C-alpha positions as CSV (number, residue, x, y, z in Angstrom):
1,X,9.8,-6.1,20.5
2,X,12.8,-4.0,21.1
3,X,16.0,-5.8,22.2
4,X,18.1,-4.4,24.9
5,X,20.7,-3.2,22.4
6,X,18.6,-2.0,19.5
7,X,15.4,-2.1,17.4
8,X,13.8,-4.7,15.2
9,X,12.1,-4.3,11.9
10,X,10.2,-6.3,9.3
11,X,10.8,-5.4,5.7
12,X,8.1,-6.5,3.3
13,X,8.4,-6.0,-0.5
14,X,8.0,-8.5,-3.4
15,X,10.8,-6.9,-5.4
16,X,14.1,-8.5,-4.1
17,X,16.4,-5.8,-5.5
18,X,14.4,-3.0,-3.9
19,X,14.1,-4.9,-0.6
20,X,17.8,-5.5,-0.6
21,X,18.4,-1.7,-0.9
22,X,16.1,-1.0,2.1
23,X,17.8,-3.8,4.1
24,X,21.2,-2.2,3.3
25,X,19.9,1.0,4.8
26,X,19.0,-0.7,8.0
27,X,22.2,-2.7,8.0
28,X,24.1,0.6,8.1
29,X,22.3,1.8,11.2
30,X,23.7,0.7,14.5
31,X,20.4,1.0,16.3
32,X,18.7,-1.8,14.3
33,X,19.9,-5.3,15.2
34,X,17.1,-7.6,14.1
35,X,15.9,-7.4,10.4
36,X,13.3,-9.8,9.1
37,X,12.5,-9.9,5.4
38,X,9.4,-11.1,3.6
39,X,8.2,-11.0,0.0
40,X,4.4,-11.1,0.3
41,X,1.6,-9.8,2.4
42,X,0.7,-13.0,4.1
43,X,4.3,-13.6,5.2
44,X,4.5,-10.0,6.3
45,X,1.6,-10.3,8.6
46,X,2.8,-13.6,10.1
47,X,6.3,-12.1,10.6
48,X,5.0,-9.0,12.4
49,X,2.7,-11.1,14.7
50,X,5.5,-13.6,15.4
51,X,8.3,-11.2,16.0
52,X,6.4,-8.2,17.3
53,X,9.0,-5.8,15.9
54,X,9.4,-2.2,16.8
55,X,9.0,-1.2,13.1
56,X,7.6,-2.6,9.9
57,X,8.4,-1.1,6.5
58,X,5.9,-2.6,4.0
59,X,5.0,-2.2,0.4
60,X,1.4,-1.2,-0.4
61,X,1.1,-3.6,-3.3
62,X,2.1,-7.1,-2.5
63,X,1.0,-10.6,-3.4
64,X,-1.3,-12.3,-0.9
65,X,-2.3,-9.3,1.1
66,X,-1.9,-5.6,0.3
67,X,-0.3,-3.2,2.7
68,X,-3.8,-1.9,3.6
69,X,-5.0,-5.4,4.4
70,X,-2.0,-6.0,6.6
71,X,-2.8,-2.8,8.5
72,X,-6.4,-3.8,8.9
73,X,-5.4,-7.2,10.4
74,X,-2.9,-5.5,12.8
75,X,-5.7,-3.2,14.0
76,X,-7.6,-6.2,15.2
77,X,-4.6,-7.7,17.0
78,X,-3.6,-4.8,19.3
79,X,-0.2,-4.8,17.7
80,X,2.2,-2.0,18.8
81,X,4.5,-2.2,15.8
82,X,4.9,1.2,14.1
83,X,4.3,0.7,10.4
84,X,5.7,2.7,7.5
85,X,4.0,2.1,4.1
86,X,5.9,2.5,0.9
87,X,4.3,2.8,-2.5
88,X,5.1,3.6,-6.1
89,X,1.6,5.3,-6.2
90,X,2.2,8.6,-4.4
91,X,-1.4,9.7,-4.3
92,X,-2.8,11.6,-1.3
93,X,-5.8,9.3,-1.0
94,X,-3.4,6.3,-0.3
95,X,-1.5,8.3,2.3
96,X,-4.8,9.2,4.0
97,X,-6.0,5.6,3.9
98,X,-2.7,4.4,5.5
99,X,-3.0,7.0,8.2
100,X,-6.6,6.0,9.0
101,X,-5.5,2.4,9.3
102,X,-2.8,3.2,11.9
103,X,0.4,3.7,9.9
104,X,2.8,6.3,11.1
105,X,4.2,7.2,7.7
106,X,3.6,6.9,3.9
107,X,6.5,7.3,1.6
108,X,6.9,7.2,-2.1
109,X,9.3,4.5,-3.2
110,X,11.2,6.9,-5.3
111,X,12.1,8.8,-2.1
112,X,12.2,5.8,0.3
113,X,15.9,5.7,1.1
114,X,16.1,9.5,1.6
115,X,12.9,9.7,3.6
116,X,13.3,6.7,6.0
117,X,15.4,8.8,8.4
118,X,12.6,11.3,8.8
119,X,9.9,8.6,8.9
120,X,11.6,6.8,11.7
121,X,11.7,9.9,13.7
122,X,8.0,10.5,13.5
123,X,6.7,11.6,17.0
124,X,4.0,9.6,18.6
125,X,0.6,10.7,17.2
126,X,2.1,12.4,14.1
127,X,2.1,11.1,10.5
128,X,4.9,11.6,8.0
129,X,4.5,11.7,4.2
130,X,7.1,12.1,1.4
131,X,7.2,15.4,-0.5
132,X,6.2,13.4,-3.6
133,X,2.9,12.4,-2.1
134,X,0.0,14.4,-3.6
135,X,2.3,15.8,-6.3
136,X,0.2,16.6,-9.4
137,X,0.2,13.6,-11.8
138,X,-0.4,13.7,-15.5
139,X,-3.9,12.8,-16.4
140,X,-3.6,9.8,-18.7
141,X,-7.3,9.4,-19.5
142,X,-7.0,9.7,-23.3
143,X,-9.9,10.0,-25.7
144,X,-9.5,6.3,-26.4
145,X,-9.7,5.5,-22.7
146,X,-12.8,7.6,-22.4
147,X,-14.5,5.5,-25.1
148,X,-13.4,2.4,-23.3
149,X,-14.9,3.6,-20.0
150,X,-18.4,3.6,-21.7
151,X,-18.0,-0.1,-22.1
152,X,-18.0,-0.7,-18.4
153,X,-21.1,-2.0,-16.7
154,X,-22.7,0.0,-13.9
155,X,-21.4,-2.5,-11.3
156,X,-17.9,-2.3,-12.8
157,X,-18.0,1.5,-12.5
158,X,-19.0,1.3,-8.9
159,X,-16.1,-1.0,-8.2
160,X,-13.8,1.4,-9.9
161,X,-15.2,4.3,-7.8
162,X,-14.5,2.3,-4.6
163,X,-11.0,1.6,-5.8
164,X,-10.5,5.3,-6.2
165,X,-11.3,5.7,-2.5
166,X,-8.6,3.2,-1.6
167,X,-10.9,0.4,-0.6
168,X,-9.8,-3.2,-0.6
169,X,-11.7,-5.9,-2.6
170,X,-13.2,-7.2,0.7
171,X,-14.4,-3.8,1.6
172,X,-15.9,-3.2,-1.9
173,X,-17.6,-6.6,-1.6
174,X,-19.2,-5.6,1.7
175,X,-20.5,-2.4,0.2
176,X,-22.0,-4.1,-2.8
177,X,-23.2,-7.2,-1.0
178,X,-21.2,-9.5,-3.3
179,X,-18.3,-11.8,-2.8
180,X,-14.7,-10.7,-2.8
181,X,-14.1,-13.2,-5.6
182,X,-16.8,-11.4,-7.7
183,X,-15.0,-8.1,-7.1
184,X,-11.7,-9.7,-8.3
185,X,-13.5,-10.9,-11.4
186,X,-14.8,-7.3,-12.1
187,X,-11.3,-6.0,-11.7
188,X,-9.9,-8.5,-14.2
189,X,-12.7,-7.6,-16.7
190,X,-12.1,-3.9,-16.3
191,X,-8.3,-4.3,-16.7
192,X,-9.0,-6.0,-20.1
193,X,-11.6,-3.6,-21.2
194,X,-9.5,-0.6,-20.4
195,X,-6.4,-2.1,-22.0
196,X,-4.3,-1.8,-18.8
197,X,-1.2,-3.8,-18.0
198,X,0.3,-4.4,-14.6
199,X,-1.2,-5.4,-11.2
200,X,-1.7,-1.9,-10.0
201,X,-2.6,0.0,-13.1
202,X,-6.4,-0.3,-12.5
203,X,-6.1,1.2,-9.1
204,X,-3.8,4.0,-10.4
205,X,-6.3,4.6,-13.2
206,X,-9.2,4.8,-10.8
207,X,-7.5,7.3,-8.5
208,X,-6.3,9.7,-11.2
209,X,-9.6,9.8,-12.9
210,X,-12.1,9.5,-10.1
211,X,-14.0,12.6,-11.1
212,X,-14.6,11.2,-14.6
213,X,-15.9,7.8,-13.7
């Protein structure tokens, strides 16, 4: 909730160095007086609901809850906080998903500090995206990866297709009438089969190669 002398903001990112850079940006603005920091999705949601800030700047990929899952929860709470989603995955499908879930902006992490000024000035009802969003990305589906794709089961391929659409594990579970835990197991299996490393590589792989799955 806005204080008489300025705005409040929740910053949520699990990388302390990056979060510190964003905090430094807000520290340099005289119109923001209350800055709350969190390092995971569960704490992010709790902080927003507790403090009811004017703004929240959240990472898409966080431990606990993803940025999308935080937005989904906020939709059910009638929360008036304006949310800016940041991501290292500057794919248009993620920006569209964030908009549909009520965010006011989606910015690429590479442009975060330069884009925050514009994102914070987004008029009511509009949606801001970084110039980097939707920029053509190199296709990294190599011949080896193509062969590995053939090792996926039909259910794993369906999970991968839903990931390409920006769905969360819970949403995929609902579509397939299985548990979210089973979806997570499929995701782990596919990460190993496709020889991917890193928490977000499977989602990135799915988005960039959706037409080939």
